[in-house]
C-alpha positions in Angstrom: 35.7 184.2 56.5 35.8 180.5 55.3 34.9 177.9 57.9 37.6 175.9 59.6 39.1 173.2 57.6 37.0 169.8 57.7 38.9 166.5 58.6 38.7 163.7 56.2 36.0 161.9 58.3 33.9 164.7 59.3 30.2 164.3 58.5 27.9 167.0 57.0 25.9 168.9 59.5 22.7 170.1 58.1 23.3 173.5 59.6 26.7 174.0 57.9 26.6 177.5 56.2 29.7 179.5 55.7 30.4 182.7 53.7 31.9 182.1 50.4 35.6 183.1 49.9 36.0 186.0 47.7 38.9 184.4 45.8 36.8 181.2 44.7 34.4 180.8 41.8 32.2 177.8 41.3 32.1 176.7 37.7 29.1 174.6 36.5 29.3 173.2 32.9 25.7 172.4 31.7 24.1 171.1 28.6 20.3 170.6 28.7 20.0 170.6 32.6 16.8 172.6 32.9 15.3 169.9 35.2 18.2 170.2 37.8 20.1 173.5 37.4 17.7 175.6 39.7 17.9 173.2 42.5 21.7 173.1 42.0 22.1 176.6 42.5 19.6 176.9 45.2 21.4 174.2 47.3 24.8 175.7 46.6 23.7 179.2 47.8 22.1 177.5 50.9 25.4 176.3 51.9 27.6 179.2 50.6 25.6 182.4 50.5 27.0 185.0 48.0 29.2 182.4 46.3 30.4 183.4 42.8 28.9 181.1 40.2 29.2 180.8 36.4 27.0 178.2 34.5 28.7 177.5 31.2 25.6 176.7 28.9 27.1 174.6 26.2 24.4 175.7 23.5 21.5 173.9 25.4 18.4 173.1 23.3 16.4 173.6 26.6 15.9 176.6 29.0 19.1 175.9 31.0 20.6 179.2 30.4 17.3 181.4 31.2 16.7 179.2 34.3 20.2 179.8 35.5 20.0 183.6 34.8 16.6 183.9 36.5 18.1 182.1 39.6 20.9 184.6 39.8 23.9 182.9 38.4 26.2 184.4 36.0 25.8 182.5 32.5 28.4 182.1 29.8 26.6 181.2 26.7 28.5 179.3 24.1 27.4 179.9 20.5 28.1 176.4 19.5 27.9 173.0 21.2 31.6 172.3 22.3 31.3 169.4 24.6 32.4 168.9 28.1 35.9 169.8 27.6 35.4 173.0 25.5 32.7 174.2 28.0 35.1 173.7 31.0 37.8 175.4 29.2 35.8 178.3 28.3 34.7 178.6 31.9 38.5 178.4 33.0 39.3 181.2 30.6 36.9 183.5 32.0 37.8 182.7 35.7 41.4 183.5 34.9 40.7 186.7 33.1 38.4 187.8 36.1 41.4 187.1 38.4 39.9 184.3 40.6 42.6 182.2 42.5 40.5 179.2 43.2 37.9 177.5 40.7 35.7 174.5 41.9 33.9 172.7 39.2 30.6 170.8 39.9 28.2 169.1 37.7 24.8 170.6 36.8 22.9 167.4 37.5 22.8 167.3 41.3 25.2 164.6 41.7 27.6 166.6 43.8 26.9 167.9 47.4 27.9 171.6 47.7 28.9 170.9 51.4 32.1 169.4 50.0 33.1 172.7 48.1 35.0 174.1 51.3 36.7 170.9 51.9 38.2 171.3 48.4 38.9 174.9 48.6 40.7 174.6 52.0 42.8 171.7 50.7 44.0 173.8 47.7 44.7 176.7 49.9 46.5 175.0 52.7 48.6 172.3 50.8 49.5 174.4 47.6 48.8 171.5 45.4 47.4 172.6 41.9 44.5 170.3 41.6 42.2 168.6 44.3 39.7 165.8 43.2 36.6 165.1 45.0 36.7 161.3 45.2 34.0 158.9 45.8 36.5 156.2 46.6 38.8 157.3 49.3 38.2 156.7 53.1 35.6 159.2 54.5 33.7 159.2 51.4 30.1 158.5 51.1 30.6 154.9 49.9 29.1 155.4 46.7 28.5 152.2 44.6 28.9 152.7 41.0 27.4 150.4 38.1 29.4 147.2 37.0 30.3 148.7 33.7 31.3 152.2 35.2 33.2 150.3 37.7 35.3 148.5 35.1 36.0 151.7 33.1 37.3 153.5 36.2 39.5 150.5 37.1 41.0 150.5 33.5 41.9 154.1 34.0 43.5 153.5 37.5 45.8 150.9 35.8 46.6 153.0 32.8 47.3 156.3 34.9 49.4 154.6 37.7 52.7 154.4 35.7 52.0 157.8 34.0 51.4 159.8 37.2 53.7 157.8 39.3 51.3 157.4 42.1 47.6 155.9 42.3 44.5 158.0 41.7 41.3 156.5 43.0 38.6 158.5 41.3 40.1 159.6 37.9 36.7 160.3 36.2 35.4 162.6 39.0 33.8 165.7 37.8 34.1 167.4 41.2 37.5 169.2 40.7 39.2 172.3 42.4 42.3 174.0 40.8 44.3 176.9 41.9 45.5 179.8 39.7 48.7 178.1 38.5 46.7 175.2 37.0 43.8 177.7 35.9 46.6 179.5 33.8 47.7 176.3 32.2 44.1 174.8 31.4 43.0 178.5 30.1 45.5 177.9 27.3 45.6 173.9 27.0 42.7 171.7 28.0 41.5 168.3 26.7 38.3 168.6 24.9 36.9 165.2 24.7 37.6 163.3 28.0 39.0 166.1 30.2 39.0 164.6 33.7 41.7 161.8 32.8 43.7 163.7 30.2 43.9 166.9 32.5 45.9 164.7 35.0 48.3 163.8 32.5 48.5 167.6 31.3 49.3 168.6 34.9 51.7 165.6 35.7 53.8 166.8 32.6 54.4 170.2 34.1 55.3 168.6 37.7 52.2 170.0 39.2 50.6 168.0 42.1 47.1 166.8 42.8 45.4 165.5 45.9 42.1 163.5 46.4 39.7 164.4 49.2 36.4 162.5 50.2 33.2 163.7 48.8 29.7 162.7 48.6 27.9 161.3 45.5 24.3 161.3 45.0 22.2 159.7 42.1 21.6 162.1 39.3 18.5 164.3 39.8 17.1 163.9 36.3 18.0 161.8 33.1 19.8 158.5 32.8 23.3 157.2 32.2 24.1 156.5 28.5 26.8 153.9 29.5 26.8 150.7 27.4 29.2 147.9 26.9 30.4 149.1 23.6 30.3 152.8 24.6 32.4 151.8 27.6 34.8 150.1 25.3 35.0 153.1 22.9 35.4 155.5 25.7 38.5 153.6 27.0 40.0 153.5 23.6 39.6 157.2 23.0 41.0 158.1 26.3 44.0 156.0 25.8 44.7 157.4 22.3 44.1 161.1 23.9 46.6 160.4 26.9 49.2 159.1 24.4 48.7 162.3 22.2 49.2 164.5 25.2 52.5 162.8 26.2 54.0 163.2 22.6 52.8 166.8 22.6 54.6 167.6 25.7 57.7 165.5 24.6 57.7 167.5 21.3 57.7 170.9 23.2 60.6 169.7 25.5 62.8 168.5 22.5 61.9 171.8 20.6 62.9 174.0 23.4 59.4 175.7 23.7 
């Protein structure tokens, strides 16, 4: 059985090991993560023995898929590089078809602490919200300090999403996300392809779905380095603004058309 729910300020005891819930799948989108994926899986199973895991290999040019398979994970190999949104949606489609009630997505670069997975799962199950975000910026989190440029981008998205969602969201770019089956059913059919974290909130909000943020730990990436630059940050914000606007228009068009 899953462990008792964690409180918002509970720390991570090194000995915390629980049996993984049978209705939960951990989804790991991965692209060229051969340097990290084995350690990510090992650490996950140390915390949650027997946890169902699917690594979505986004047509990596390295040995990510082989390493994940040798480690014992299920691997969904994409025939073409689809990008993050396409990879996540492929994983959601598979999870929905397999009948899972809850899916927790973590990154393949080792930045997310698997000891936070049960907090997200328990919040989904006990509150009934459709999405839970593992947030770096709510009370009880690890106090993660982001870079100056990334901090500006995150603040821009907070301002942009506040009037759309009708409530604040502290960590709109977090990739540590859990969804229940209702959201899974939506995302298996409709999911933002380029900038999924932010646009997915708009997709859910337009269906009157709810989300909640819970504290999580965030660690430096185990390998590689960030590609964030000033110009890329500005382009990122502009593209997301356009994507959010398009998602709003799509929803309004379906409403007026009666679909």
